[in-house]
C-alpha positions in Angstrom: -137.0 46.8 -48.0 -137.2 50.4 -49.3 -133.7 51.2 -48.5 -132.4 48.1 -50.1 -134.0 48.5 -53.4 -133.4 52.1 -53.4 -129.6 51.1 -52.9 -129.9 48.7 -55.9 -131.7 51.4 -58.1 -128.7 53.8 -57.3 -126.1 51.2 -58.4 -128.1 50.4 -61.3 -128.2 53.9 -62.5 -124.7 54.8 -61.6 -122.9 51.5 -63.3 -125.7 50.7 -65.9 -126.0 46.9 -65.3 -126.2 44.8 -62.0 -124.2 41.8 -63.2 -121.9 43.5 -65.9 -118.8 41.7 -65.1 -120.5 38.2 -65.4 -122.3 39.3 -68.6 -118.7 40.2 -70.2 -117.3 36.9 -68.9 -120.1 34.9 -70.4 -119.9 36.7 -73.7 -116.2 36.2 -73.9 -116.6 32.5 -73.0 -119.1 32.2 -75.9 -116.6 33.7 -78.4 -113.8 31.5 -77.2 -116.0 28.7 -77.9 -116.9 30.1 -81.4 -113.0 30.6 -82.2 -112.2 27.1 -80.8 -109.8 28.4 -78.3 -108.8 26.4 -75.5 -110.9 26.7 -72.5 -109.7 25.2 -69.3 -112.2 23.1 -67.2 -111.7 25.3 -64.0 -112.8 28.4 -66.2 -115.8 26.5 -67.0 -116.7 25.5 -63.5 -116.0 29.2 -62.1 -118.4 30.3 -64.9 -121.1 27.9 -63.9 -120.7 28.7 -60.2 -121.0 32.5 -61.1 -124.2 31.6 -63.3 -125.9 29.9 -60.3 -125.2 32.9 -58.2 -126.5 35.4 -60.7 -129.6 33.5 -61.1 -130.1 33.2 -57.5 -129.6 36.7 -56.9 -131.6 38.0 -60.0 -134.6 35.7 -58.9 -134.3 36.8 -55.3 -134.2 40.4 -56.4 -137.2 39.8 -58.7 -139.2 38.1 -56.0 -138.3 40.9 -53.6 -139.2 43.6 -56.0 -142.6 42.2 -56.9 -143.7 41.4 -53.2 -142.6 44.9 -52.4 -144.5 46.6 -55.1 -147.6 44.7 -54.0 -147.3 45.5 -50.2 -146.4 49.1 -51.2 -150.0 49.5 -52.9 -151.4 49.6 -49.4 -148.8 52.2 -48.1 -148.6 54.4 -51.0 -150.8 57.6 -50.4 -151.7 57.9 -54.1 -151.5 54.3 -55.0 -151.2 55.3 -58.8 -147.2 55.4 -58.6 -147.1 52.0 -57.2 -149.6 50.6 -59.6 -147.6 52.2 -62.5 -144.3 50.6 -61.3 -145.7 47.3 -60.8 -147.2 47.5 -64.2 -143.9 48.6 -65.6 -142.1 46.0 -63.9 -144.2 43.3 -65.0 -144.3 44.6 -68.7 -140.5 44.6 -68.7 -140.5 41.1 -67.4 -142.9 39.9 -70.4 -140.8 41.8 -73.0 -137.4 40.3 -71.6 -138.8 37.1 -71.9 -139.9 37.6 -75.2 -136.7 38.8 -76.6 -134.7 36.1 -74.8 -136.7 33.5 -76.9 -135.7 35.3 -80.0 -132.0 35.3 -79.2 -129.9 33.1 -81.5 -127.7 31.6 -78.8 -124.1 31.0 -79.5 -122.3 33.0 -82.3 -122.3 31.2 -85.8 -120.0 33.8 -87.7 -117.8 36.7 -87.3 -120.5 39.0 -87.8 -122.4 37.5 -84.7 -119.2 37.7 -82.8 -119.0 41.5 -83.5 -122.6 41.9 -82.7 -122.0 39.9 -79.4 -119.1 41.9 -78.6 -120.7 45.2 -79.0 -123.5 44.0 -76.8 -121.7 42.8 -74.0 -119.2 45.9 -73.6 -122.0 48.2 -74.0 -122.4 50.2 -70.8 -126.3 50.8 -71.0 -128.9 51.2 -73.3 -131.8 54.0 -73.5 -134.4 51.7 -72.4 -132.2 50.5 -69.4 -131.3 54.4 -68.5 -134.9 55.4 -68.4 -136.1 52.3 -66.5 -133.4 52.8 -63.9 -134.1 56.5 -63.5 -137.8 55.8 -63.1 -137.2 53.1 -60.6 -134.8 55.5 -58.7 -137.5 58.0 -58.5 -140.1 55.8 -57.4 -138.1 54.4 -54.4 -137.0 57.8 -53.5 -140.9 58.6 -53.6 -141.6 55.5 -51.7 -138.8 56.5 -48.9 -140.0 60.1 -48.6 -143.7 58.7 -48.3 -142.8 56.3 -45.7 -140.6 58.4 -43.8 -142.9 61.7 -43.7 -146.5 60.4 -44.3 -146.6 57.1 -42.5 
């Protein structure tokens, strides 16, 4: 499991976001809806199928990571890095849930469209970069601990 999560962390640090193409497609769909452009039914169906896939993949990764961090507490020679990572991960989930409730939803003006465009095309934020690097460092640490100490 360490290798899988390490691979995901490397991908996250290199590319910026895990499901970037879906985020862009969903944002462009919202902009088309706001501008009352013609949207084909098959485009909507494809987006819904991708949404289901992204939700399943995200929930699977979320569950896998939390289970991994809980089990890592017993294998980590120092315990504090795993405890800190678990705390950081849970705190990040809570903050993300709070922020998602504050989102306005579909754009209501051209100003909202510009904000949405800048958000969906942004490669990464400082917060996502820091969390990605910390996650990468943690999984490298656990990989080394499991290979050389256990």
